C-alpha positions in Angstrom: 47.1 8.1 -27.2 44.1 8.7 -26.4 45.7 10.8 -23.7 48.4 12.7 -26.0 45.4 13.6 -28.7 43.6 15.3 -25.9 45.8 17.4 -24.2 48.5 18.1 -27.0 46.7 19.7 -30.0 45.7 22.4 -27.4 49.5 22.9 -25.6 50.6 22.7 -29.2 48.3 26.1 -30.3 50.1 27.5 -27.0 53.6 26.7 -28.4 52.3 28.6 -31.7 51.5 31.3 -30.0 54.7 31.5 -28.0 57.0 31.1 -31.7 54.7 33.6 -33.5 56.0 35.8 -30.2 59.1 35.2 -30.6 59.6 36.0 -34.2 58.0 39.4 -33.5 54.4 39.1 -35.3 52.9 39.2 -32.2 53.5 42.1 -29.3 52.6 43.4 -25.7 49.7 45.5 -27.0 48.9 42.6 -29.4 48.9 40.2 -26.1 47.0 43.0 -23.6 44.4 43.5 -26.2 43.8 40.0 -27.3 42.7 39.2 -23.4 40.8 41.8 -22.7 38.8 41.2 -25.5 38.6 37.7 -24.6 37.2 38.5 -21.3 34.8 41.1 -22.2 33.7 39.8 -25.6 34.6 36.1 -26.6 34.5 34.6 -24.0 31.2 36.3 -22.4 29.6 35.4 -26.3 31.1 31.8 -25.9 29.1 31.5 -22.6 26.2 32.9 -24.0 26.1 30.4 -27.3 26.8 27.1 -24.6 24.1 28.2 -22.1 21.5 29.4 -24.5 22.1 26.5 -27.1 21.7 24.2 -24.3 17.9 23.6 -23.0 18.4 24.5 -19.2 14.8 22.8 -18.5 15.3 19.4 -20.0 18.8 19.1 -20.0 19.4 20.5 -16.7 21.4 17.9 -13.9 20.7 19.4 -10.4 23.4 16.9 -8.8 25.8 17.4 -11.0 25.8 21.3 -11.6 25.5 21.0 -7.6 28.8 18.8 -7.2 30.3 21.4 -9.3 29.4 24.0 -7.2 30.1 22.9 -3.3 33.5 21.3 -5.2 34.6 24.9 -5.9 33.4 26.1 -2.5 35.3 23.5 -0.7 38.2 24.3 -2.6 38.0 27.7 -1.8 37.3 28.4 1.6 39.5 25.7 2.4 42.3 27.5 0.6 41.4 31.2 2.1 41.7 29.3 5.6 44.9 27.4 4.5 46.5 30.7 3.3 45.5 32.5 6.0 47.4 29.9 8.3 50.8 29.0 6.8 51.3 31.9 4.6 54.0 34.3 6.3 53.5 36.8 3.5 50.3 38.4 4.1 50.3 40.3 1.4 50.2 37.4 -1.1 46.9 35.8 0.5 44.2 37.2 -1.7 46.7 36.5 -5.0 47.7 33.2 -3.9 43.9 31.9 -3.2 42.6 32.9 -6.5 45.4 31.4 -8.5 45.1 28.1 -7.0 41.2 28.0 -6.8 40.8 29.5 -10.1 41.0 27.2 -13.1 40.9 27.8 -16.6 37.2 25.5 -16.9 35.7 27.8 -19.2 38.3 28.1 -21.6 40.5 25.7 -22.3 37.4 23.4 -20.7 35.5 23.7 -23.4 39.3 23.1 -25.8 39.3 20.3 -24.1 35.8 19.3 -25.0 35.0 20.3 -28.1 38.8 18.3 -28.7 38.0 14.5 -27.1 34.3 14.8 -28.3 33.8 16.8 -30.8 31.0 19.2 -28.9 30.7 20.9 -25.5 29.2 18.2 -24.1 28.6 18.8 -20.3 30.8 21.9 -20.2 28.0 24.2 -19.7 26.3 22.2 -17.3 29.9 22.4 -15.3 30.5 26.3 -16.3 26.7 26.8 -14.6 28.3 25.2 -11.7 31.7 26.3 -11.3 32.5 29.6 -13.1 30.4 32.0 -11.5 32.1 30.9 -8.1 34.8 31.2 -9.8 34.7 34.7 -10.5 32.4 35.7 -6.7 34.7 34.4 -5.2 37.5 35.5 -6.9 36.1 39.0 -6.4 35.0 38.6 -2.4 39.2 37.8 -1.3 41.0 40.1 -4.1 38.7 42.7 -2.0 39.2 41.6 1.7 42.7 40.8 1.1 44.1 43.4 -1.2 46.3 46.3 -0.9 47.7 45.5 2.6 51.0 44.3 3.9 53.3 40.9 4.9 51.5 41.8 7.9 48.6 41.8 7.1 47.8 45.4 7.3 46.8 47.9 4.6 48.4 49.7 2.4 48.1 53.2 2.8 46.2 52.9 -1.0 43.5 50.5 1.2 43.4 52.5 4.2 40.0 53.5 5.6 38.2 50.9 3.9 36.0 48.7 6.5 33.8 45.8 5.6 31.2 47.2 4.6 32.7 48.8 1.4 35.0 46.4 0.8 31.0 44.4 0.9 30.0 47.5 -1.7 33.6 47.0 -3.6 32.9 43.2 -4.2 29.1 42.9 -5.1 29.8 46.3 -7.8 32.4 43.8 -9.7 30.2 41.2 -9.1 27.7 43.1 -11.3 29.8 44.4 -13.7 31.9 41.3 -14.4 31.6 40.1 -18.3 32.2 36.8 -17.7 29.0 36.7 -14.5 26.6 39.0 -16.9 27.5 36.7 -20.0 26.5 33.3 -18.0 23.3 34.9 -16.6 22.7 36.1 -20.8 23.0 32.7 -21.5 20.9 31.4 -18.4 17.9 33.9 -19.6 18.1 32.8 -23.5 17.7 29.3 -22.8 14.8 29.7 -20.6 13.3 32.3 -23.1 14.3 29.2 -26.2 16.5 32.3 -27.5 17.6 30.6 -30.9 14.6 29.5 -31.5 12.9 32.7 -32.2 16.4 34.4 -33.0 16.9 35.1 -36.9 19.8 33.0 -38.4 21.7 36.8 -39.0 22.4 37.0 -34.9 22.5 33.5 -34.4 25.4 33.6 -37.2 27.1 36.9 -35.4 27.1 35.4 -31.7 28.6 32.1 -33.1 31.4 34.5 -34.7 32.4 35.6 -31.9 32.4 32.7 -29.9 34.1 30.7 -32.1 37.2 33.1 -31.6 37.3 32.6 -27.4 39.2 29.3 -27.3 41.8 29.5 -30.2 42.7 33.6 -29.3 43.0 32.0 -25.6 45.5 30.1 -26.2 47.0 31.7 -28.6 47.3 34.7 -26.5 48.3 32.5 -23.2 52.0 31.2 -25.3 52.4 34.7 -26.6 52.4 36.1 -22.8 54.9 33.0 -21.6 57.8 34.5 -19.8 59.9 31.9 -18.1 61.7 34.5 -16.2 58.8 35.7 -14.1 58.1 31.9 -13.9 60.5 31.6 -10.6 59.7 35.2 -9.3 58.1 33.5 -6.5 59.3 30.3 -6.9 58.0 28.4 -3.9 54.3 30.5 -2.9 53.8 30.1 -6.8 55.5 25.8 -7.2 52.5 25.8 -3.4 50.2 27.6 -5.8 50.6 25.5 -8.7 50.1 22.5 -6.7 47.3 22.5 -5.7 45.5 23.4 -8.7 47.2 20.6 -10.9 47.6 17.7 -8.2 45.4 18.5 -5.1 42.5 19.0 -6.1 41.9 16.8 -8.7 43.7 14.3 -6.1 40.9 15.1 -3.0 37.5 15.0 -5.4 38.1 12.8 -8.7 37.7 10.2 -6.2 34.0 11.4 -5.4 33.5 12.5 -9.0 34.2 8.6 -9.6 31.8 7.5 -7.0 28.6 9.6 -7.1 28.7 7.7 -11.1 29.8 10.5 -13.0 31.5 9.4 -16.9 32.8 10.2 -20.1 31.8 14.2 -20.6 31.1 14.9 -17.5 33.9 13.3 -15.7 36.7 14.7 -18.1 34.8 18.5 -17.2 35.2 17.8 -13.9 38.5 17.2 -14.6 39.2 20.5 -16.3 37.0 22.0 -13.5 39.5 20.5 -10.9 43.0 20.4 -12.8 43.1 22.7 -15.5 46.0 25.8 -15.5 45.0 29.1 -13.9 43.7 31.3 -16.3 44.9 34.4 -17.3 42.4 37.2 -16.7 43.2 36.3 -12.6 46.4 37.9 -13.4 44.3 41.1 -14.9 42.1 41.1 -11.8 45.0 40.9 -9.2 46.5 43.4 -11.0 43.8 45.9 -11.1 42.5 45.0 -7.2 45.8 45.2 -5.4 47.1 42.5 -5.1 50.0 40.4 -5.9 50.2 40.5 -10.3 53.5 39.2 -9.8 52.7 36.3 -8.0 49.6 35.5 -10.4 51.3 35.8 -13.2 53.7 33.1 -12.0 51.2 30.4 -11.5 49.7 30.8 -14.1 53.1 30.3 -16.3 53.6 27.4 -14.4 50.2 26.0 -14.2 49.9 26.4 -17.8 53.5 24.3 -18.3 53.0 21.8 -15.8 49.6 20.6 -16.7 50.6 19.1 -20.3 52.3 16.8 -17.9 49.4 16.9 -15.3 46.3 16.9 -17.4 47.7 13.6 -19.7 48.7 12.0 -17.2 45.0 12.4 -15.0 43.5 11.4 -18.2 45.3 8.7 -18.8 44.2 7.2 -15.3 41.1 7.9 -16.2 40.8 6.3 -19.4 42.2 3.1 -17.6 40.0 3.2 -14.9 37.3 3.2 -17.9 35.6 6.6 -16.5 36.2 8.1 -20.0 
């Protein structure tokens, strides 16, 4: 019951979004606008609020943040090397890597932790250790792998772009990424003790935007669910989903247990490793000349399957007295 109560309310909101789309209340324009609004406004506001509202200097756990950063980096580079070696279709490498390692840690992570503990808990520190790398690494792999044919050669649109041009483009994408801007602003706000001095008028306005992030994202994920796309690139999408939901937590949860992480620390690590692929992957993949069909397939599959896998992981951790 603990496991079901932790996961089902989150997924029922997604189901509600899908139902509302089916009966015509939501349409494609709403889904696009909601995803863009989440990506550029509510999620940065939520990250800012959580980080700025945390006394980083007092509550900072360097070992925990370092663990999240190292594990995220190992997952990314390991999957990129794996895909470069084993994927026959080199045109999908960027999309495959991003969809396999990048979870919805910020949105779903906060939703799960708040649902279980009633507060964000260790989520801000997990976000600090993982989410910046999610975005930085995604920009890097999509920049260097985008615009390629199956044999790995550049398409006409991608021709003439050498390493330095790709690097400059990647840096530009990082600087303008709303999520990274929200994280940087939140860290600065924490160091300056923003919430100790900011007027209520400002903090409540930020809170009103931030509180929309999780429910609106869950509604948009459900409303955007398209079963047919889940089988568009079946084997490759399934491989990415298995890596995202099973392989990563299987490899790194034992390390978290060994290092003594428990309760909110552990649930945040679980969400970092085993949450479904974030819908923003699709937007980035499409905009950076990577495979959007594969990305959307993985988003759909991981969102669907994680209702089972996350429940199972939470059950196992609870039975082991790690939650």
